[in-house]
VOVEX-59551 format. One line per field, with one value per atom (N, C-alpha, C): x, y, z; atom name; chain. Coordinates in nm, 2 decimals, m for minus. Last residue first. Example, Ala and Ser with C-alpha at 12.3 -4.5 7.8 and 13.67 -1.06 7.14 Angstrom:
residues 2
xx: 1.28|1.37|1.29|1.32|1.23|1.32
yy: m0.22|m0.11|0.00|m0.57|m0.45|m0.33
zz: 0.71|0.71|0.79|0.78|0.78|0.78
pavex: N|CA|C|N|CA|C
roti: A|A|A|A|A|A
end
This chain:
residues 81
xx: 4.49|4.55|4.72|4.39|4.44|4.53|4.05|4.25|4.26|3.90|3.91|4.05|3.75|3.81|3.82|3.44|3.56|3.59|3.10|3.20|3.32|2.74|2.88|3.01|2.54|2.64|2.74|2.18|2.26|2.43|1.98|1.96|2.11|2.09|2.08|2.04|2.03|1.99|1.88|2.30|2.29|2.11|2.44|2.48|2.41|2.16|2.30|2.30|2.10|2.15|2.19|1.99|2.05|2.07|1.81|1.84|1.92|1.73|1.84|1.84|1.66|1.56|1.61|1.83|1.81|1.69|1.94|1.77|1.74|2.08|1.97|1.83|2.29|2.20|2.04|2.40|2.30|2.23|2.45|2.35|2.26|2.62|2.48|2.36|2.86|2.79|2.67|2.87|2.82|2.80|3.00|2.83|2.81|3.19|3.04|3.00|3.36|3.34|3.20|3.39|3.35|3.28|3.43|3.45|3.35|3.46|3.47|3.51|3.40|3.44|3.39|3.35|3.52|3.54|3.02|3.14|3.25|2.67|2.80|2.94|2.42|2.47|2.61|2.08|2.18|2.23|1.76|1.81|1.94|1.50|1.65|1.70|1.16|1.35|1.43|0.93|1.01|1.09|0.71|0.75|0.90|0.52|0.48|0.55|0.67|0.60|0.53|0.54|0.64|0.58|0.46|0.43|0.51|0.57|0.54|0.58|0.34|0.44|0.43|0.47|0.42|0.49|0.45|0.52|0.43|0.35|0.32|0.41|0.55|0.50|0.46|0.46|0.45|0.45|0.67|0.53|0.51|0.77|0.78|0.71|0.79|0.86|0.87|0.56|0.51|0.66|0.77|0.58|0.55|0.87|0.94|0.80|0.69|0.77|0.82|0.59|0.48|0.59|0.79|0.77|0.67|0.91|0.98|0.95|0.70|0.67|0.77|0.68|0.60|0.59|0.90|0.94|0.80|0.83|0.95|0.99|0.62|0.61|0.71|0.81|0.66|0.63|0.95|0.98|0.90|0.81|0.88|0.94|0.71|0.62|0.69|0.88|0.88|0.73|0.99|1.11|0.99|0.76|0.76|0.88|0.80|0.68|0.67
yy: 4.78|4.64|4.72|4.77|4.86|4.71|4.67|4.58|4.69|4.78|4.78|4.78|4.65|4.73|4.74|4.64|4.61|4.66|4.56|4.59|4.54|4.60|4.51|4.60|4.51|4.57|4.53|4.48|4.44|4.51|4.64|4.51|4.46|5.02|4.86|4.77|5.23|5.15|5.04|5.30|5.27|5.22|5.28|5.18|5.19|5.44|5.45|5.33|5.24|5.37|5.39|5.07|5.13|5.24|4.74|4.92|4.97|4.50|4.54|4.69|4.32|4.34|4.45|4.28|4.19|4.19|4.51|4.43|4.27|4.61|4.67|4.58|4.44|4.45|4.48|4.55|4.38|4.35|4.87|4.77|4.63|4.72|4.85|4.78|4.67|4.60|4.62|4.84|4.73|4.60|5.04|5.07|4.99|4.94|5.02|5.01|4.97|4.78|4.84|5.15|5.06|4.97|5.37|5.35|5.22|5.17|5.29|5.29|5.04|5.01|5.10|5.11|5.06|4.96|4.97|5.09|5.04|4.99|4.94|5.06|4.82|4.97|4.96|4.80|4.72|4.85|4.59|4.72|4.72|4.51|4.42|4.59|4.65|4.64|4.56|4.44|4.54|4.59|4.37|4.31|4.40|4.51|4.47|4.36|4.71|4.73|4.70|4.48|4.61|4.67|4.19|4.23|4.37|3.84|3.94|4.04|3.52|3.63|3.76|3.23|3.34|3.47|2.93|3.02|3.16|2.64|2.75|2.83|2.40|2.42|2.55|2.15|2.27|2.28|1.92|1.92|2.04|1.73|1.85|1.91|1.45|1.54|1.70|1.34|1.37|1.50|1.30|1.40|1.47|1.12|1.24|1.33|0.94|1.00|1.10|0.88|0.89|0.99|0.81|0.90|0.96|0.54|0.68|0.80|0.35|0.44|0.58|0.37|0.40|0.49|0.25|0.34|0.44|0.00|0.03|0.21|m0.11|m0.11|0.07|m0.12|m0.04|m0.04|m0.35|m0.20|m0.09|m0.58|m0.51|m0.34|m0.62|m0.53|m0.51|m0.67|m0.57|m0.52|m0.90|m0.79|m0.71|m1.04|m1.05|m0.84|m1.10|m1.09|m1.00
zz: 7.52|7.43|7.39|7.86|7.77|7.68|8.03|7.98|7.84|8.24|8.05|8.04|8.49|8.49|8.31|8.71|8.60|8.59|8.80|8.83|8.75|8.89|8.79|8.76|9.08|9.07|9.03|9.12|9.08|9.07|9.18|9.22|9.21|9.24|9.15|9.22|9.45|9.36|9.32|9.47|9.55|9.54|9.17|9.32|9.40|8.98|9.05|9.15|8.67|8.77|8.90|8.39|8.42|8.59|8.30|8.28|8.39|8.08|8.24|8.20|7.88|7.99|8.11|7.65|7.81|7.92|7.59|7.55|7.59|7.79|7.78|7.71|7.73|7.91|7.92|7.49|7.50|7.65|7.58|7.46|7.52|7.81|7.86|7.74|7.65|7.74|7.76|7.45|7.41|7.52|7.61|7.56|7.46|7.73|7.78|7.72|7.52|7.58|7.68|7.44|7.40|7.44|7.74|7.65|7.57|8.07|7.98|7.84|8.41|8.24|8.16|8.65|8.63|8.44|8.68|8.69|8.70|8.64|8.62|8.67|8.81|8.79|8.75|8.72|8.72|8.73|8.78|8.75|8.83|8.53|8.61|8.62|8.44|8.45|8.57|8.47|8.57|8.51|8.18|8.31|8.33|8.02|8.17|8.21|7.84|7.97|8.05|7.51|7.60|7.73|7.65|7.56|7.63|7.68|7.73|7.62|7.69|7.62|7.67|7.79|7.85|7.76|7.58|7.65|7.67|7.46|7.54|7.61|7.27|7.42|7.44|7.03|7.08|7.23|6.96|6.95|7.08|6.80|6.81|6.87|6.90|6.95|6.92|6.77|6.96|6.92|6.51|6.56|6.68|6.65|6.59|6.57|6.68|6.77|6.74|6.42|6.53|6.64|6.25|6.18|6.35|6.42|6.40|6.34|6.40|6.50|6.53|6.13|6.12|6.28|6.10|6.05|6.04|6.25|6.22|6.25|6.01|6.21|6.21|5.82|5.80|5.94|5.89|5.82|5.85|5.90|5.99|5.99|5.68|5.80|5.90|5.53|5.55|5.63|5.67|5.63|5.64|5.59|5.77|5.73|5.36|5.41|5.51
pavex: N|CA|C|N|CA|C|N|CA|C|N|CA|C|N|CA|C|N|CA|C|N|CA|C|N|CA|C|N|CA|C|N|CA|C|N|CA|C|N|CA|C|N|CA|C|N|CA|C|N|CA|C|N|CA|C|N|CA|C|N|CA|C|N|CA|C|N|CA|C|N|CA|C|N|CA|C|N|CA|C|N|CA|C|N|CA|C|N|CA|C|N|CA|C|N|CA|C|N|CA|C|N|CA|C|N|CA|C|N|CA|C|N|CA|C|N|CA|C|N|CA|C|N|CA|C|N|CA|C|N|CA|C|N|CA|C|N|CA|C|N|CA|C|N|CA|C|N|CA|C|N|CA|C|N|CA|C|N|CA|C|N|CA|C|N|CA|C|N|CA|C|N|CA|C|N|CA|C|N|CA|C|N|CA|C|N|CA|C|N|CA|C|N|CA|C|N|CA|C|N|CA|C|N|CA|C|N|CA|C|N|CA|C|N|CA|C|N|CA|C|N|CA|C|N|CA|C|N|CA|C|N|CA|C|N|CA|C|N|CA|C|N|CA|C|N|CA|C|N|CA|C|N|CA|C|N|CA|C|N|CA|C|N|CA|C|N|CA|C|N|CA|C|N|CA|C|N|CA|C|N|CA|C
roti: A|A|A|A|A|A|A|A|A|A|A|A|A|A|A|A|A|A|A|A|A|A|A|A|A|A|A|A|A|A|A|A|A|A|A|A|A|A|A|A|A|A|A|A|A|A|A|A|A|A|A|A|A|A|A|A|A|A|A|A|A|A|A|A|A|A|A|A|A|A|A|A|A|A|A|A|A|A|A|A|A|A|A|A|A|A|A|A|A|A|A|A|A|A|A|A|A|A|A|A|A|A|A|A|A|A|A|A|A|A|A|A|A|A|A|A|A|A|A|A|A|A|A|A|A|A|A|A|A|A|A|A|A|A|A|A|A|A|A|A|A|A|A|A|A|A|A|A|A|A|A|A|A|A|A|A|A|A|A|A|A|A|A|A|A|A|A|A|A|A|A|A|A|A|A|A|A|A|A|A|A|A|A|A|A|A|A|A|A|A|A|A|A|A|A|A|A|A|A|A|A|A|A|A|A|A|A|A|A|A|A|A|A|A|A|A|A|A|A|A|A|A|A|A|A|A|A|A|A|A|A|A|A|A|A|A|A|A|A|A|A|A|A
end
């Protein structure tokens, strides 16, 4: 009888802790145009590597500009295969 009571108590505590761990956390909702882009300039990369990098950064909220107007400067080199 005690074993059943302990098993029920432990199961109840476990289920309660799992339910509390899954509590929703409110996140701010950013709609298009409300967040200013981060301006970057890319140099030294060309071809498909540049296209892929620009697309990935664009999706994350970056925009591209000249080096003198950029917040961040990205430079690199494309390695020959």
